[in-house]
PAKOLRO-809441 format. One record per atom (N, C-alpha, C, O): y, z, x; residue in three letters. Coordinates in steps of 0.2 Angstrom, whole numbers, padded with zeros to 4 digits, always signed. Last residue first. Layout:
% PAKOLRO-809441
YZXALA...
***
This chain:
% PAKOLRO-809441
-0043-0209-0206GLY-0041-0202-0204GLY-0040-0197-0209GLY-0039-0191-0207GLY-0057-0220-0209ARG-0050-0217-0210ARG-0049-0210-0208ARG-0054-0206-0207ARG-0067-0232-0211ILE-0065-0228-0205ILE-0058-0226-0206ILE-0053-0229-0204ILE-0079-0233-0224GLN-0072-0233-0222GLN-0070-0229-0216GLN-0072-0223-0216GLN-0093-0243-0228VAL-0090-0237-0225VAL-0083-0238-0224VAL-0081-0244-0223VAL-0103-0254-0228ASP-0101-0250-0234ASP-0099-0243-0232ASP-0101-0237-0234ASP-0104-0263-0218ALA-0107-0257-0217ALA-0107-0252-0223ALA-0110-0247-0224ALA-0096-0273-0223GLN-0103-0275-0222GLN-0107-0268-0221GLN-0113-0268-0224GLN-0083-0267-0223HIS-0086-0269-0229HIS-0094-0271-0228HIS-0098-0269-0233HIS-0082-0264-0210GLU-0082-0259-0214GLU-0085-0261-0221GLU-0090-0257-0223GLU-0080-0277-0205ILE-0086-0273-0203ILE-0087-0268-0208ILE-0093-0266-0210ILE-0068-0280-0211TRP-0074-0284-0213TRP-0080-0281-0211TRP-0085-0281-0215TRP-0060-0271-0204ARG-0061-0270-0211ARG-0067-0274-0214ARG-0070-0272-0218ARG-0061-0277-0192ILE-0064-0271-0193ILE-0065-0269-0200ILE-0070-0266-0202ILE-0054-0289-0194ALA-0061-0289-0192ALA-0064-0283-0193ALA-0070-0283-0195ALA-0041-0285-0195GLU-0045-0285-0201GLU-0052-0286-0200GLU-0056-0285-0204GLU-0035-0288-0183ILE-0038-0282-0184ILE-0042-0281-0190ILE-0046-0276-0190ILE-0029-0301-0186TYR-0035-0301-0181TYR-0039-0294-0182TYR-0045-0293-0181TYR-0026-0304-0203ASP-0024-0302-0197ASP-0030-0300-0193ASP-0035-0299-0195ASP-0028-0319-0213ALA-0030-0312-0211ALA-0028-0310-0204ALA-0028-0314-0200ALA-0026-0332-0217GLU-0020-0328-0216GLU-0022-0321-0214GLU-0017-0317-0212GLU-0039-0337-0219ASP-0035-0340-0213ASP-0029-0336-0212ASP-0027-0336-0206ASP-0051-0326-0225GLY-0046-0331-0226GLY-0042-0332-0219GLY-0042-0328-0215GLY-0062-0317-0225LEU-0056-0314-0226LEU-0051-0319-0227LEU-0045-0318-0230LEU-0073-0326-0223GLU-0073-0322-0228GLU-0067-0318-0230GLU-0065-0317-0236GLU-0070-0334-0212SER-0073-0337-0218SER-0072-0332-0224SER-0070-0335-0229SER-0068-0323-0202ARG-0062-0328-0204ARG-0064-0331-0211ARG-0059-0332-0216ARG-0081-0319-0201ALA-0075-0314-0203ALA-0069-0319-0206ALA-0067-0317-0211ALA-0087-0330-0195ARG-0089-0328-0201ARG-0084-0323-0205ARG-0083-0323-0211ARG-0079-0331-0183ALA-0079-0337-0188ALA-0081-0334-0195ALA-0079-0337-0200ALA-0083-0319-0177LEU-0076-0320-0179LEU-0076-0326-0184LEU-0072-0325-0189LEU-0096-0322-0174ARG-0095-0316-0179ARG-0087-0317-0181ARG-0086-0316-0187ARG-0095-0332-0165GLU-0099-0333-0172GLU-0097-0328-0177GLU-0096-0329-0183GLU-0088-0326-0155GLY-0085-0332-0158GLY-0089-0333-0165GLY-0085-0334-0170GLY-0098-0317-0151ALA-0091-0314-0153ALA-0088-0320-0157ALA-0085-0319-0163ALA-0108-0325-0146LEU-0109-0321-0152LEU-0102-0319-0155LEU-0102-0319-0161LEU-0101-0331-0135GLU-0104-0335-0141GLU-0105-0331-0147GLU-0103-0333-0152GLU-0098-0320-0128LEU-0093-0323-0130LEU-0095-0327-0136LEU-0092-0328-0141LEU-0112-0317-0124VAL-0108-0312-0127VAL-0102-0315-0131VAL-0101-0314-0137VAL-0116-0329-0117PRO-0119-0327-0123PRO-0115-0322-0127PRO-0116-0321-0134PRO-0112-0338-0106GLY-0108-0334-0111GLY-0111-0332-0117GLY-0107-0333-0122GLY-0114-0344-0090PRO-0117-0343-0096PRO-0112-0337-0100PRO-0110-0333-0097PRO-0103-0355-0082VAL-0105-0348-0082VAL-0108-0346-0089VAL-0105-0348-0095VAL-0098-0368-0078GLY-0105-0366-0077GLY-0107-0359-0078GLY-0111-0357-0074GLY-0085-0372-0081VAL-0086-0369-0074VAL-0093-0367-0073VAL-0095-0364-0068VAL-0087-0376-0095ASP-0084-0380-0090ASP-0085-0378-0083ASP-0087-0382-0078ASP-0091-0364-0101GLY-0095-0370-0101GLY-0093-0374-0095GLY-0097-0377-0091GLY-0079-0356-0100LEU-0086-0354-0097LEU-0090-0360-0096LEU-0094-0360-0091LEU-0071-0364-0108LEU-0069-0363-0101LEU-0076-0361-0097LEU-0078-0364-0092LEU-0076-0363-0120SER-0076-0369-0117SER-0075-0369-0109SER-0078-0372-0105SER-0074-0349-0123ARG-0081-0351-0122ARG-0081-0358-0119ARG-0086-0359-0115ARG-0060-0349-0123ALA-0063-0346-0118ALA-0070-0348-0117ALA-0073-0349-0111ALA-0058-0356-0134ILE-0055-0359-0128ILE-0059-0356-0122ILE-0061-0359-0118ILE-0064-0347-0143GLY-0066-0354-0142GLY-0064-0357-0137GLY-0068-0361-0134GLY-0055-0337-0143VAL-0062-0336-0141VAL-0065-0343-0139VAL-0069-0344-0135VAL-0043-0343-0148ASP-0044-0342-0141ASP-0050-0340-0139ASP-0052-0342-0133ASP-0048-0345-0162LYS-0046-0351-0158LYS-0046-0349-0150LYS-0049-0353-0146LYS-0049-0332-0166GLU-0055-0336-0165GLU-0054-0342-0161GLU-0058-0344-0157GLU-0035-0329-0165LEU-0040-0325-0161LEU-0046-0329-0160LEU-0049-0330-0154LEU-0031-0337-0176LEU-0029-0339-0169LEU-0033-0335-0163LEU-0034-0338-0158LEU-0037-0330-0186ALA-0039-0338-0185ALA-0037-0340-0178ALA-0040-0343-0174ALA-0031-0318-0187LEU-0038-0319-0185LEU-0039-0326-0183LEU-0043-0327-0178LEU-0014-0319-0182ARG-0019-0321-0186ARG-0026-0321-0183ARG-0027-0323-0178ARG-0004-0305-0180PHE-0007-0310-0176PHE-0013-0312-0180PHE-0018-0308-0181PHE+0001-0297-0190THR+0005-0298-0183THR+0003-0304-0180THR+0007-0307-0176THR+0001-0289-0204ARG-0001-0296-0201ARG+0004-0297-0195ARG+0010-0299-0196ARG-0005-0273-0206PRO+0000-0277-0206PRO-0002-0284-0203PRO-0007-0284-0199PRO-0014-0263-0214TRP-0016-0269-0211TRP-0011-0274-0210TRP-0011-0279-0214TRP-0018-0246-0214GLN-0013-0251-0215GLN-0015-0257-0211GLN-0018-0257-0205GLN-0027-0235-0213GLY-0028-0240-0218GLY-0022-0245-0219GLY-0022-0248-0225GLY-0026-0227-0203THR-0021-0226-0208THR-0022-0231-0214THR-0019-0230-0219THR-0037-0231-0194LEU-0036-0224-0197LEU-0032-0223-0203LEU-0033-0218-0207LEU-0031-0244-0192VAL-0038-0243-0196VAL-0038-0236-0198VAL-0040-0235-0204VAL-0018-0243-0186ARG-0020-0247-0192ARG-0026-0245-0195ARG-0026-0245-0202ARG-0017-0233-0176GLU-0011-0235-0179GLU-0013-0239-0186GLU-0009-0238-0191GLU-0030-0230-0171PRO-0026-0225-0174PRO-0020-0228-0178PRO-0018-0225-0183PRO-0034-0245-0167VAL-0037-0241-0172VAL-0033-0235-0175VAL-0032-0235-0181VAL-0024-0249-0157LEU-0025-0252-0164LEU-0028-0248-0169LEU-0026-0248-0175LEU-0024-0239-0147SER-0018-0241-0151SER-0020-0244-0157SER-0017-0241-0162SER-0037-0235-0142GLU-0031-0230-0141GLU-0025-0232-0145GLU-0021-0228-0147GLU-0046-0245-0146SER-0047-0238-0148SER-0041-0234-0147SER-0040-0229-0151SER-0040-0256-0140VAL-0042-0256-0147VAL-0042-0250-0149VAL-0039-0248-0155VAL-0039-0252-0126PHE-0033-0254-0130PHE-0034-0253-0138PHE-0030-0250-0142PHE-0052-0240-0125SER-0049-0247-0123SER-0042-0247-0127SER-0041-0242-0131SER-0066-0229-0120ARG-0060-0231-0123ARG-0057-0238-0121ARG-0059-0241-0116ARG-0078-0225-0114GLY-0078-0231-0119GLY-0071-0233-0122GLY-0071-0237-0126GLY-0076-0213-0107SER-0076-0219-0104SER-0076-0226-0108SER-0075-0231-0105SER-0065-0202-0117SER-0071-0204-0113SER-0071-0211-0111SER-0066-0215-0112SER-0055-0200-0125ALA-0055-0196-0120ALA-0061-0197-0115ALA-0062-0194-0110ALA-0057-0209-0135ASN-0051-0210-0131ASN-0051-0205-0125ASN-0047-0206-0120ASN-0068-0203-0141LEU-0069-0209-0138LEU-0064-0211-0133LEU-0065-0213-0127LEU-0062-0192-0147VAL-0067-0191-0142VAL-0068-0197-0138VAL-0069-0197-0132VAL-0054-0199-0156GLU-0051-0194-0151GLU-0056-0193-0145GLU-0054-0193-0139GLU-0064-0205-0164VAL-0058-0209-0160VAL-0056-0205-0155VAL-0055-0207-0149VAL-0070-0195-0170ALA-0074-0200-0166ALA-0069-0204-0161ALA-0070-0205-0156ALA-0060-0188-0177THR-0063-0185-0171THR-0067-0190-0167THR-0067-0189-0161THR-0057-0198-0187ARG-0052-0196-0182ARG-0055-0192-0176ARG-0053-0193-0170ARG-0070-0198-0194PRO-0067-0204-0190PRO-0062-0202-0185PRO-0062-0205-0180PRO-0083-0187-0191ALA-0077-0188-0194ALA-0073-0193-0191ALA-0073-0194-0184ALA-0100-0191-0192VAL-0094-0189-0188VAL-0088-0191-0191VAL-0087-0196-0194VAL-0111-0196-0200GLY-0108-0189-0201GLY-0102-0188-0197GLY-0099-0182-0198GLY-0116-0209-0198ALA-0120-0203-0195ALA-0117-0196-0196ALA-0120-0191-0195ALA-0105-0216-0203LYS-0111-0215-0207LYS-0116-0210-0205LYS-0120-0208-0209LYS-0097-0215-0192VAL-0095-0212-0198VAL-0101-0211-0203VAL-0101-0206-0207VAL-0104-0222-0182LEU-0103-0215-0181LEU-0101-0211-0188LEU-0103-0206-0189LEU-0104-0235-0187ALA-0111-0231-0187ALA-0109-0223-0186ALA-0113-0219-0189ALA-0091-0238-0186ALA-0094-0238-0193ALA-0101-0234-0193ALA-0102-0231-0197ALA-0088-0237-0172LEU-0086-0232-0176LEU-0089-0232-0184LEU-0090-0227-0187LEU-0096-0248-0168GLY-0098-0242-0166GLY-0095-0236-0170GLY-0099-0231-0172GLY-0090-0259-0175GLU-0097-0258-0176GLU-0098-0251-0174GLU-0102-0247-0178GLU-0077-0258-0169GLY-0078-0258-0176GLY-0085-0256-0178GLY-0086-0252-0182GLY-0079-0260-0156VAL-0077-0254-0158VAL-0078-0253-0166VAL-0080-0247-0168VAL-0085-0273-0156ALA-0089-0267-0153ALA-0086-0261-0156ALA-0090-0257-0158ALA-0073-0280-0161LEU-0080-0281-0164LEU-0084-0275-0162LEU-0087-0272-0167LEU-0064-0277-0152ILE-0062-0276-0159ILE-0069-0276-0162ILE-0070-0271-0166ILE-0070-0282-0139ASN-0068-0275-0140ASN-0067-0273-0148ASN-0069-0268-0150ASN-0070-0296-0142VAL-0076-0292-0141VAL-0075-0284-0142VAL-0079-0281-0145VAL-0056-0298-0142ALA-0060-0299-0148ALA-0067-0295-0148ALA-0069-0292-0152ALA-0053-0295-0129LEU-0049-0291-0135LEU-0054-0292-0141LEU-0055-0287-0145LEU-0059-0305-0123LEU-0061-0299-0122LEU-0059-0294-0127LEU-0062-0289-0129LEU-0052-0316-0128ALA-0059-0316-0129ALA-0062-0309-0128ALA-0066-0307-0131ALA-0040-0314-0122ASN-0040-0313-0130ASN-0047-0313-0131ASN-0049-0310-0137ASN-0043-0316-0109ASN-0040-0309-0111ASN-0041-0308-0118ASN-0043-0303-0120ASN-0046-0329-0109ILE-0051-0324-0107ILE-0049-0317-0109ILE-0053-0313-0112ILE-0034-0335-0112ALA-0040-0336-0117ALA-0046-0331-0115ALA-0049-0328-0120ALA-0026-0331-0101LYS-0024-0329-0109LYS-0030-0330-0113LYS-0031-0325-0117LYS-0032-0338-0091MET-0032-0331-0091MET-0031-0328-0098MET-0034-0323-0100MET-0030-0351-0095ALA-0037-0349-0094ALA-0037-0341-0094ALA-0042-0338-0097ALA-0017-0353-0095HIS-0020-0353-0102HIS-0027-0351-0101HIS-0030-0348-0106HIS-0015-0352-0082GLY-0011-0347-0086GLY-0015-0347-0093GLY-0017-0342-0095GLY-0022-0363-0077THR-0025-0356-0075THR-0021-0351-0079THR-0024-0346-0081THR-0015-0375-0079GLY-0021-0373-0083GLY-0023-0366-0082GLY-0027-0363-0086GLY-0009-0378-0063VAL-0008-0379-0070VAL-0015-0378-0074VAL-0020-0380-0071VAL-0014-0365-0051PRO-0012-0372-0053PRO-0012-0372-0061PRO-0013-0368-0065PRO-0010-0347-0053GLY-0013-0353-0049GLY-0011-0360-0052GLY-0005-0360-0054GLY-0004-0337-0059MET-0011-0336-0059MET-0014-0342-0054MET-0020-0341-0051MET+0009-0327-0056HIS+0007-0334-0055HIS+0000-0334-0054HIS-0003-0332-0048HIS+0016-0316-0068GLU+0011-0317-0063GLU+0009-0324-0062GLU+0008-0328-0067GLU+0027-0305-0073ILE+0026-0312-0073ILE+0022-0314-0067ILE+0024-0313-0061ILE+0031-0292-0083ARG+0026-0294-0078ARG+0025-0301-0078ARG+0023-0304-0083ARG+0041-0293-0092SER+0042-0288-0087SER+0037-0288-0081SER+0038-0286-0076SER+0050-0306-0101GLY+0044-0303-0098GLY+0045-0298-0093GLY+0050-0299-0089GLY+0062-0311-0105PHE+0058-0308-0110PHE+0051-0306-0107PHE+0047-0303-0111PHE+0068-0315-0093ALA+0072-0313-0099ALA+0068-0310-0105ALA+0071-0306-0108ALA+0059-0320-0085SER+0061-0313-0084SER+0065-0311-0090SER+0066-0305-0091SER+0059-0334-0087LEU+0053-0329-0090LEU+0055-0322-0090LEU+0053-0318-0094LEU+0070-0337-0079VAL+0070-0339-0086VAL+0065-0334-0090VAL+0066-0331-0095VAL+0066-0334-0066PRO+0072-0331-0069PRO+0072-0332-0077PRO+0075-0328-0080PRO+0053-0342-0065HIS+0053-0335-0065HIS+0060-0332-0068HIS+0060-0327-0072HIS+0053-0356-0063ALA+0053-0353-0070ALA+0054-0345-0070ALA+0056-0342-0076ALA+0055-0358-0050ARG+0061-0360-0055ARG+0060-0357-0061ARG+0065-0355-0064ARG+0043-0353-0045ARG+0049-0350-0043ARG+0055-0352-0048ARG+0060-0348-0049ARG+0034-0361-0052PHE+0034-0354-0054PHE+0040-0351-0051PHE+0043-0347-0055PHE+0037-0374-0045THR+0038-0373-0052THR+0038-0366-0054THR+0043-0364-0058THR+0032-0370-0032ASP+0040-0371-0034ASP+0041-0371-0041ASP+0046-0368-0043ASP+0018-0369-0035PRO+0023-0363-0033PRO+0030-0364-0034PRO+0034-0360-0036PRO+0013-0377-0051ALA+0015-0377-0043ALA+0019-0371-0041ALA+0023-0368-0045ALA+0004-0366-0063GLY+0009-0372-0060GLY+0010-0372-0053GLY+0007-0367-0049GLY+0003-0354-0075GLY-0001-0359-0071GLY+0004-0365-0069GLY+0007-0368-0073GLY+0006-0337-0078VAL+0009-0344-0076VAL+0004-0348-0072VAL+0002-0346-0067VAL+0007-0325-0090MET+0003-0328-0086MET+0004-0336-0084MET+0004-0340-0088MET+0017-0312-0093ILE+0017-0319-0094ILE+0012-0322-0088ILE+0013-0320-0082ILE+0019-0298-0104THR+0016-0300-0098THR+0015-0308-0099THR+0012-0310-0104THR+0035-0293-0111LEU+0029-0296-0111LEU+0026-0297-0104LEU+0029-0298-0099LEU+0046-0286-0114THR+0042-0283-0109THR+0035-0286-0109THR+0030-0283-0107THR+0056-0287-0123GLY+0057-0290-0117GLY+0052-0288-0112GLY+0053-0289-0106GLY+0055-0281-0136ALA+0057-0276-0131ALA+0058-0280-0124ALA+0062-0277-0119ALA+0050-0291-0143GLU+0056-0288-0145GLU+0059-0284-0140GLU+0065-0284-0139GLU+0037-0293-0137ALA+0042-0299-0137ALA+0049-0296-0138ALA+0054-0298-0135ALA+0031-0281-0139GLY+0032-0283-0132GLY+0038-0289-0132GLY+0042-0289-0127GLY+0029-0282-0152ASN+0033-0277-0150ASN+0035-0278-0142ASN+0040-0277-0140ASN+0022-0293-0154THR+0028-0294-0156THR+0032-0288-0153THR+0038-0289-0152THR+0011-0294-0138GLY+0012-0294-0146GLY+0020-0294-0148GLY+0024-0296-0143GLY+0007-0296-0126GLY+0011-0290-0127GLY+0013-0290-0135GLY+0016-0285-0137GLY+0007-0311-0117SER+0003-0305-0120SER+0007-0299-0121SER+0012-0297-0116SER+0009-0329-0116VAL+0011-0321-0115VAL+0007-0317-0119VAL+0003-0319-0123VAL+0008-0343-0105PRO+0006-0339-0111PRO+0008-0332-0110PRO+0009-0329-0105PRO+0012-0355-0098ALA+0015-0348-0097ALA+0014-0344-0103ALA+0019-0342-0107ALA+0011-0369-0088ASP+0008-0366-0094ASP+0010-0358-0093ASP+0008-0355-0087ASP+0024-0380-0082ALA+0019-0374-0081ALA+0017-0371-0088ALA+0021-0371-0093ALA+0030-0395-0075PHE+0027-0391-0081PHE+0023-0385-0078PHE+0020-0385-0073PHE+0044-0405-0072ALA+0039-0400-0069ALA+0037-0396-0076ALA+0040-0395-0080ALA+0046-0423-0073VAL+0047-0416-0077VAL+0042-0411-0074VAL+0036-0413-0075VAL+0046-0436-0070ASP+0049-0432-0066ASP+0051-0425-0069ASP+0056-0422-0067ASP+0038-0443-0079GLN+0045-0443-0080GLN+0049-0438-0076GLN+0055-0436-0077GLN+0026-0441-0074GLN+0028-0447-0074GLN+0035-0448-0075GLN+0039-0453-0073GLN+0024-0427-0077ALA+0026-0429-0070ALA+0028-0436-0070ALA+0032-0437-0065ALA+0020-0428-0090LEU+0027-0426-0089LEU+0029-0428-0082LEU+0034-0430-0080LEU+0006-0431-0089ARG+0011-0435-0093ARG+0018-0434-0091ARG+0022-0439-0090ARG+0002-0420-0081ALA+0001-0426-0079ALA+0006-0431-0082ALA+0009-0436-0079ALA+0004-0409-0091ALA+0008-0410-0085ALA+0007-0416-0081ALA+0012-0418-0078ALA-0005-0413-0101ILE+0002-0413-0102ILE+0006-0414-0096ILE+0011-0417-0095ILE-0017-0411-0095ARG-0015-0418-0097ARG-0008-0419-0099ARG-0005-0424-0097ARG-0017-0398-0092ARG-0017-0402-0086ARG-0015-0410-0089ARG-0011-0413-0085ARG-0016-0393-0105SER-0011-0391-0100SER-0011-0396-0095SER-0006-0399-0093SER-0029-0397-0110SER-0023-0400-0113SER-0017-0399-0108SER-0013-0403-0108SER-0037-0388-0102ALA-0037-0396-0101ALA-0031-0399-0104ALA-0029-0404-0101ALA-0033-0375-0106PRO-0032-0378-0099PRO-0032-0385-0098PRO-0028-0388-0095PRO-0025-0372-0121ASP-0031-0373-0118ASP-0029-0377-0111ASP-0025-0381-0110ASP-0013-0359-0127GLY-0016-0366-0127GLY-0022-0366-0123GLY-0025-0361-0121GLY-0002-0351-0133SER-0009-0349-0131SER-0013-0355-0131SER-0017-0356-0136SER+0014-0357-0127THR+0008-0357-0132THR+0002-0354-0129THR+0002-0353-0123THR+0023-0359-0118CYS+0021-0352-0119CYS+0016-0351-0125CYS+0014-0346-0127CYS+0027-0370-0106ASP+0023-0369-0112ASP+0020-0362-0113ASP+0015-0360-0110ASP+0041-0377-0099LEU+0037-0371-0099LEU+0033-0370-0106LEU+0037-0369-0112LEU+0048-0389-0090PHE+0044-0388-0096PHE+0040-0382-0096PHE+0035-0382-0091PHE+0063-0394-0083LEU+0057-0389-0082LEU+0054-0388-0089LEU+0058-0386-0093LEU+0070-0410-0077ALA+0069-0404-0081ALA+0063-0400-0080ALA+0058-0402-0076ALA+0069-0421-0070GLY+0071-0415-0066GLY+0071-0409-0070GLY+0072-0403-0068GLY+0075-0431-0083ARG+0072-0431-0076ARG+0074-0424-0073ARG+0080-0422-0073ARG+0074-0424-0099ARG+0079-0427-0093ARG+0075-0427-0087ARG+0071-0422-0086ARG+0067-0428-0115LEU+0067-0425-0108LEU+0071-0428-0103LEU+0071-0434-0102LEU+0066-0436-0126GLY+0073-0433-0124GLY+0073-0430-0118GLY+0078-0428-0115GLY+0054-0441-0128ALA+0059-0446-0128ALA+0066-0443-0126ALA+0070-0446-0124ALA+0046-0430-0127ALA+0046-0434-0122ALA+0051-0440-0121ALA+0053-0442-0116ALA+0048-0424-0140LEU+0051-0421-0134LEU+0051-0426-0128LEU+0056-0426-0124LEU+0051-0437-0153GLY+0048-0432-0149GLY+0051-0430-0143GLY+0056-0432-0140GLY+0056-0447-0160GLU+0060-0441-0161GLU+0056-0435-0157GLU+0058-0429-0157GLU+0046-0457-0157PRO+0054-0458-0155PRO+0058-0452-0155PRO+0063-0452-0152PRO+0031-0449-0151GLY+0036-0452-0156GLY+0043-0453-0154GLY+0045-0450-0149GLY+0026-0433-0144ASP+0025-0440-0146ASP+0031-0442-0151ASP+0035-0439-0154ASP+0027-0419-0142LEU+0030-0424-0137LEU+0030-0431-0139LEU+0034-0435-0137LEU+0021-0413-0153MET+0029-0413-0152MET+0032-0417-0147MET+0038-0419-0147MET+0008-0415-0150ALA+0011-0419-0156ALA+0018-0419-0155ALA+0021-0424-0157ALA+0006-0406-0139GLU+0006-0414-0138GLU+0009-0417-0144GLU+0012-0423-0142GLU+0008-0394-0147VAL+0013-0396-0141VAL+0012-0403-0140VAL+0018-0406-0139VAL-0002-0394-0156GLU+0005-0395-0158GLU+0010-0397-0153GLU+0015-0400-0154GLU-0013-0393-0147ARG-0013-0399-0151ARG-0005-0400-0154ARG-0002-0405-0154ARG-0011-0380-0142SER-0010-0386-0137SER-0009-0392-0141SER-0005-0396-0140SER-0006-0369-0156THR-0010-0372-0151THR-0007-0378-0147THR-0002-0381-0148THR+0007-0363-0161PRO+0000-0360-0161PRO-0005-0363-0156PRO-0009-0359-0153PRO+0021-0362-0149VAL+0018-0364-0155VAL+0010-0362-0155VAL+0008-0359-0150VAL+0033-0363-0140CYS+0029-0357-0142CYS+0026-0358-0148CYS+0028-0356-0153CYS+0041-0371-0126THR+0037-0372-0132THR+0033-0365-0133THR+0030-0363-0129THR+0056-0374-0118ILE+0051-0369-0119ILE+0048-0371-0126ILE+0051-0372-0131ILE+0065-0383-0106VAL+0062-0383-0112VAL+0056-0378-0113VAL+0052-0379-0109VAL+0079-0383-0096VAL+0073-0380-0097VAL+0071-0381-0104VAL+0075-0380-0109VAL+0090-0390-0098ASP+0088-0390-0091ASP+0080-0387-0091ASP+0076-0389-0087ASP+0094-0402-0111ALA+0091-0396-0109ALA+0089-0396-0102ALA+0085-0401-0100ALA+0099-0412-0119GLU+0103-0409-0114GLU+0101-0403-0111GLU+0104-0399-0107GLU+0087-0416-0126GLU+0091-0421-0122GLU+0096-0418-0117GLU+0097-0421-0112GLU+0079-0407-0133ALA+0077-0409-0126ALA+0083-0412-0122ALA+0083-0411-0116ALA+0083-0408-0146ALA+0083-0401-0142ALA+0082-0402-0135ALA+0085-0398-0131ALA+0081-0421-0149GLU+0088-0418-0149GLU+0088-0412-0145GLU+0093-0410-0142GLU+0067-0421-0150ARG+0070-0425-0145ARG+0078-0423-0144ARG+0080-0422-0138ARG+0064-0413-0161PRO+0062-0411-0153PRO+0066-0415-0148PRO+0069-0412-0144PRO+0078-0412-0172ALA+0072-0415-0170ALA+0070-0412-0163ALA+0075-0410-0160ALA+0089-0405-0174ALA+0086-0407-0180ALA+0079-0411-0178ALA+0075-0412-0183ALA+0093-0390-0166ALA+0092-0397-0166ALA+0088-0399-0172ALA+0084-0395-0175ALA+0107-0378-0166VAL+0100-0380-0169VAL+0100-0388-0169VAL+0104-0392-0170VAL+0113-0365-0155ALA+0113-0372-0158ALA+0107-0374-0161ALA+0102-0371-0159ALA+0116-0348-0158ALA+0112-0353-0155ALA+0114-0360-0158ALA+0116-0360-0164ALA+0119-0335-0162SER+0124-0340-0160SER+0121-0345-0155SER+0123-0346-0150SER+0110-0327-0169HIS+0111-0326-0162HIS+0115-0332-0159HIS+0115-0333-0153HIS+0111-0328-0183ARG+0110-0321-0180ARG+0112-0321-0172ARG+0115-0316-0170ARG+0111-0342-0184THR+0117-0338-0187THR+0117-0332-0184THR+0122-0329-0182THR+0099-0346-0178ALA+0105-0348-0175ALA+0111-0344-0177ALA+0116-0343-0174ALA+0090-0341-0188PHE+0090-0339-0181PHE+0097-0340-0177PHE+0100-0335-0174PHE+0093-0349-0199GLU+0094-0342-0199GLU+0094-0339-0192GLU+0098-0334-0191GLU+0089-0362-0193ALA+0096-0360-0195ALA+0098-0353-0196ALA+0103-0351-0194ALA+0075-0360-0191ALA+0080-0361-0186ALA+0087-0360-0187ALA+0091-0357-0183ALA+0071-0358-0205THR+0070-0353-0200THR+0075-0354-0193THR+0078-0349-0191THR+0074-0371-0210ARG+0078-0365-0212ARG+0077-0359-0208ARG+0082-0355-0206ARG+0065-0380-0204ALA+0072-0380-0203ALA+0076-0373-0204ALA+0080-0371-0200ALA+0051-0378-0198THR+0054-0376-0204THR+0061-0375-0202THR+0063-0370-0199THR+0049-0381-0184ARG+0047-0386-0190ARG+0050-0384-0197ARG+0052-0389-0201ARG+0063-0378-0175ASN+0057-0375-0178ASN+0056-0380-0184ASN+0060-0384-0187ASN+0073-0376-0160TYR+0071-0381-0165TYR+0064-0377-0168TYR+0061-0374-0165TYR+0089-0372-0152VAL+0082-0370-0155VAL+0080-0376-0160VAL+0084-0379-0163VAL+0097-0370-0137THR+0096-0374-0143THR+0089-0372-0146THR+0085-0372-0142THR+0109-0359-0128LEU+0102-0360-0131LEU+0102-0365-0137LEU+0107-0364-0142LEU+0115-0354-0113HIS+0117-0359-0119HIS+0110-0361-0122HIS+0105-0363-0118HIS+0110-0338-0109TRP+0111-0345-0108TRP+0113-0349-0114TRP+0112-0347-0120TRP+0109-0324-0114ARG+0111-0326-0106ARG+0113-0332-0105ARG+0117-0333-0101ARG+0106-0322-0127GLY+0111-0318-0124GLY+0113-0320-0117GLY+0117-0316-0114GLY+0095-0331-0129ALA+0102-0332-0132ALA+0108-0328-0129ALA+0113-0330-0129ALA+0084-0325-0123LEU+0087-0331-0120LEU+0094-0332-0122LEU+0099-0334-0119LEU+0081-0316-0133HIS+0083-0313-0127HIS+0087-0319-0122HIS+0091-0318-0119HIS+0077-0324-0144ALA+0083-0320-0144ALA+0085-0318-0138ALA+0091-0317-0136ALA+0065-0330-0140ALA+0071-0334-0139ALA+0078-0330-0140ALA+0083-0332-0137ALA+0057-0319-0142MET+0058-0321-0135MET+0064-0326-0135MET+0068-0325-0130MET+0059-0318-0156PRO+0061-0312-0152PRO+0062-0315-0144PRO+0066-0312-0141PRO+0052-0331-0159ALA+0059-0329-0161ALA+0062-0323-0157ALA+0067-0325-0154ALA+0038-0331-0155GLY+0044-0335-0152GLY+0051-0332-0153GLY+0055-0332-0148GLY+0031-0321-0163ILE+0032-0320-0155ILE+0038-0324-0152ILE+0042-0322-0148ILE+0032-0327-0175ALA+0033-0319-0174ALA+0034-0318-0167ALA+0038-0313-0166ALA+0041-0343-0171GLY+0037-0339-0175GLY+0038-0331-0173GLY+0043-0329-0171GLY+0049-0354-0167LEU+0052-0347-0169LEU+0047-0343-0173LEU+0050-0341-0178LEU+0049-0367-0158GLY+0043-0363-0161GLY+0046-0356-0162GLY+0045-0352-0157GLY+0057-0371-0144LEU+0054-0374-0149LEU+0048-0370-0152LEU+0043-0369-0148LEU+0072-0370-0135PHE+0066-0366-0137PHE+0064-0369-0143PHE+0067-0369-0148PHE+0081-0376-0121ALA+0079-0377-0128ALA+0072-0374-0129ALA+0068-0373-0125ALA+0095-0371-0111ILE+0088-0370-0113ILE+0087-0372-0120ILE+0091-0371-0124ILE+0106-0374-0098ARG+0105-0375-0105ARG+0097-0375-0106ARG+0093-0378-0103ARG+0116-0364-0087MET+0109-0368-0089MET+0108-0368-0096MET+0110-0363-0100MET
***
């Protein structure tokens, strides 16, 4: 089987590395040097344009920041659509939006290309370990075709429903992550100002019903240590909350909590900058409260 992988970012590169050890892999990245360095490390071929990547591929995988980039990659004489083979499988691992996924699927169906949205969760550690959770939206037959490929970098691969449901699930997941980050940051800032030692507050929280992934992993590893590595941009988390808010509106569910979270993230992004990491939203809360949550 021949696979094309487009988008070698912090998550995409380790995902593609797992594929390189199993099948013939061609990679494309907007920054050509990144693709060349990856190919040298993993014995993959390099495509000069999306069309070239797709021309011989049985499976095409995209992993870029937004659905907008996926659609742009399809267009033009050197775009993916110009190179896709009839009968190919297109898997979009981007954290995209459901409406765009349905639009892309309809477009590719005219070329007899099967499509599934397959966003991932688990961060860079999960991508490197090959233990990502993958949320797949597509027809049952498409899911069955996709499963062996996705299993190269995922340990839990779930069929969520028709096209768009994978991206819907990912958006809601990340929106809940955002709410957790903001709530935990505010709660811990208040506890520290009230006289509770930060590490004690976190340890008691994690032994109680208010614990979460944020309090159990992110806060001890990053906030208490004062380390703010850049693994996932705050700007992308804000984008995902926006997708979730749109989804709620589309299906008629009121979403005042997610609306407030989106507004708070937008303000944090404005003050911290577009390159800030998502957990730095807690550092922004610290600054507002004039306190530090440190071990």
